[in-house]
Structures are given as C-alpha cells and as structure tokens.
C-alpha positions as CSV (number, residue, x, y, z in Angstrom):
1,M,10.5,-32.0,-27.7
2,G,6.9,-32.8,-26.2
3,G,7.0,-29.9,-23.3
4,E,8.3,-27.2,-26.0
5,E,4.3,-27.6,-27.6
6,N,2.6,-26.7,-24.3
7,A,5.4,-24.2,-24.0
8,K,3.9,-20.1,-23.7
9,V,5.9,-17.1,-25.9
10,V,6.7,-14.7,-23.6
11,T,6.3,-11.4,-25.2
12,Q,6.9,-8.1,-24.4
13,D,3.1,-7.4,-24.5
14,L,3.1,-10.7,-21.6
15,I,6.0,-9.3,-19.9
16,D,3.4,-6.2,-19.8
17,K,0.7,-8.0,-18.3
18,I,2.7,-9.1,-15.9
19,A,4.4,-6.1,-15.0
20,E,0.7,-4.5,-14.8
21,L,-0.8,-7.3,-12.6
22,A,1.9,-6.6,-10.2
23,G,1.3,-3.3,-9.3
24,R,-2.4,-4.0,-8.9
25,G,-0.9,-5.8,-5.7
26,Y,-1.4,-9.3,-7.7
27,S,0.9,-12.5,-6.1
28,K,2.5,-14.0,-8.6
29,S,0.5,-17.5,-8.4
30,A,-2.1,-15.2,-9.1
31,I,-0.6,-13.7,-12.3
32,G,0.2,-17.3,-13.0
33,R,-3.3,-18.7,-12.9
34,E,-4.3,-15.3,-14.2
35,L,-2.2,-15.4,-17.9
36,N,-1.7,-18.9,-17.2
37,L,2.0,-19.5,-15.9
38,D,4.0,-21.2,-14.3
39,Q,5.4,-19.0,-11.4
40,A,9.4,-19.2,-12.6
41,T,8.1,-17.8,-15.7
42,V,6.6,-15.0,-13.5
43,R,8.7,-14.5,-11.1
44,K,11.6,-14.0,-14.3
45,Y,9.5,-11.4,-15.9
46,S,8.6,-9.4,-12.5
47,P,9.3,-6.2,-12.2
48,K,11.3,-5.7,-8.9
49,G,10.3,-3.5,-7.1
50,K,6.7,-2.6,-8.3
51,E,5.0,-4.8,-5.6
52,E,6.5,-3.3,-2.7
53,E,6.0,0.2,-4.8
54,F,2.1,-1.1,-4.1
55,R,1.7,-2.2,-1.0
56,L,3.5,1.3,0.0
57,L,1.2,3.6,-1.7
58,T,-1.8,1.1,-0.8
59,K,-0.6,1.6,3.3
60,R,0.2,5.3,3.1
61,N,-3.6,6.0,1.3
62,Q,-4.4,4.0,3.6
63,L,-3.4,6.1,6.7
64,R,-4.2,9.5,5.0
65,W,-7.8,8.1,5.3
66,D,-7.5,7.2,9.1
67,I,-5.6,9.8,10.3
68,G,-8.6,12.6,8.2
69,E,-10.8,10.9,10.3
70,M,-9.5,10.9,13.3
71,L,-8.7,15.1,12.4
72,S,-12.6,15.4,11.0
73,R,-13.8,13.1,14.8
74,I,-11.4,15.5,16.9
75,G,-12.9,19.2,14.5
76,D,-16.3,17.9,15.3
77,R,-16.3,17.2,19.0
78,K,-17.2,20.0,20.9
79,W,-15.3,20.4,23.9
80,E,-16.9,22.0,27.1
81,T,-14.1,23.2,29.4
82,S,-10.7,24.8,28.3
83,E,-9.1,21.8,29.3
84,L,-10.5,19.3,27.6
85,R,-10.1,22.4,24.3
86,K,-6.2,22.3,25.6
87,K,-6.4,18.5,24.9
88,G,-8.0,18.7,21.8
89,Q,-5.8,20.9,20.3
90,L,-3.2,18.3,21.9
91,A,-4.2,15.3,20.1
92,T,-5.2,17.5,16.2
93,E,-0.9,18.0,16.6
94,S,0.4,14.8,17.7
95,V,-2.4,13.5,14.3
96,K,-1.1,16.0,12.2
97,F,2.6,15.1,13.7
98,L,1.4,11.3,12.1
99,K,0.6,12.9,9.1
100,D,3.3,14.2,8.2
101,K,5.0,11.2,9.2
102,V,2.9,9.0,6.4
103,E,4.1,11.3,3.7
104,K,7.6,10.8,4.8
105,A,8.1,7.0,5.4
106,E,9.9,5.1,2.6
107,T,9.1,1.4,2.8
108,V,5.9,-0.3,4.4
109,D,7.3,-0.7,7.6
110,E,7.4,2.4,8.3
111,L,4.0,3.4,7.8
112,D,3.3,0.3,9.8
113,S,5.0,1.3,12.5
114,I,3.0,5.1,12.1
115,S,-0.1,2.8,11.6
116,R,-0.1,1.2,15.3
117,F,-0.2,4.5,17.2
118,A,-2.7,5.8,14.4
119,T,-4.9,3.7,15.4
C-alpha cells in the first residue's frame, strides 16, 4: 500500500499533456521527467504515431527550406555562357524534381533518402 501513496492519478488533462509533448518531439523519458511520470506510464498513454508525424513534418520543413535556398542561389547566379545557363536550367529542374518528391514523401525514411541528394 506504501507505493500507492506516491502514485500519480492519470487524468485526461495529464494524457493531453503527454500527447502535446510527444507532438512537440519530446522523447518518452523527457516527457516523464517533465511530468514526473515513469516511462511505463508515458508509454501507456503516449499517442501512437504522433512522434513519427512530428519527425515527418520537421524533416519536410527542413528540406523545403534547403531546397528553397538552393533554388534561390541558382536563380541569383549570373550565367556567363549559354553552356552554363543550360547547366543552371538543368540544376533548377533537378531541384524542383526533389521538391516534388519531398511533398509526396510519406515517411521519414523517404525524406532521409531525398535529403542525401539535396545536400
């Protein structure tokens, strides 16, 4: 009975806080520290898929930024010869192709594969 005195009551408000922190990318151990819960409780009430969804959104936004920067650099460049202009156009088309792939990616692994080409 002694352990029950220290047990924390899991309310809907606490479950919502776990979901919010998971959605913001907190690890289960970080959530436990923040809310003073053991990891088993955090695992039990953690929303499935929220962490992956957050990682996907974060990775997609980072790649969007990187691709935007690349397109900007290509667009700002002065192409001295027609051959260099053609290479610039090819580079632009390639980066736009990657941008399209980023938008269609459904997993972090897909985005990781794309990022190897984009960096």
